[in-house]
Phi, psi and omega in degrees: 000319180293322180293321179295315180296319179296319180293320177296320177295318179297315179295320179297318179293322179296312181293324179290329178285333179273353183297329180282354183265007181289159179265143178240189181292324183273347179070024179082003180259145178269140177274118181239128179283159181294331182288338180272355181288137179290149178283133177243123177232174181292337182258011180288148183121180182291139176229179179294325179281331183227081183284160175278130181247123177250135179241134178244154174206146174208170183244014180267170182293153182297338181267002179280158186301315181300318179294319181295318180296317179295320178297316180293322179288332178289334180278350182289000000 
């Protein structure tokens, strides 16, 4: 009885993990119109007038390693 129940559980878990691998109408691809595509030019990217801004956040104490590393990398 235990072996049967274990086998049913294994099969159930296997089939549930494969359920997301099915094919649909879009084939997993998103339909994006041409008008929504970002413009790419030779000057795209961060510049002196438009710098790249990165924001970090964490929930640990200020004296913990992760907080110290983020603070030090922000000052670079």
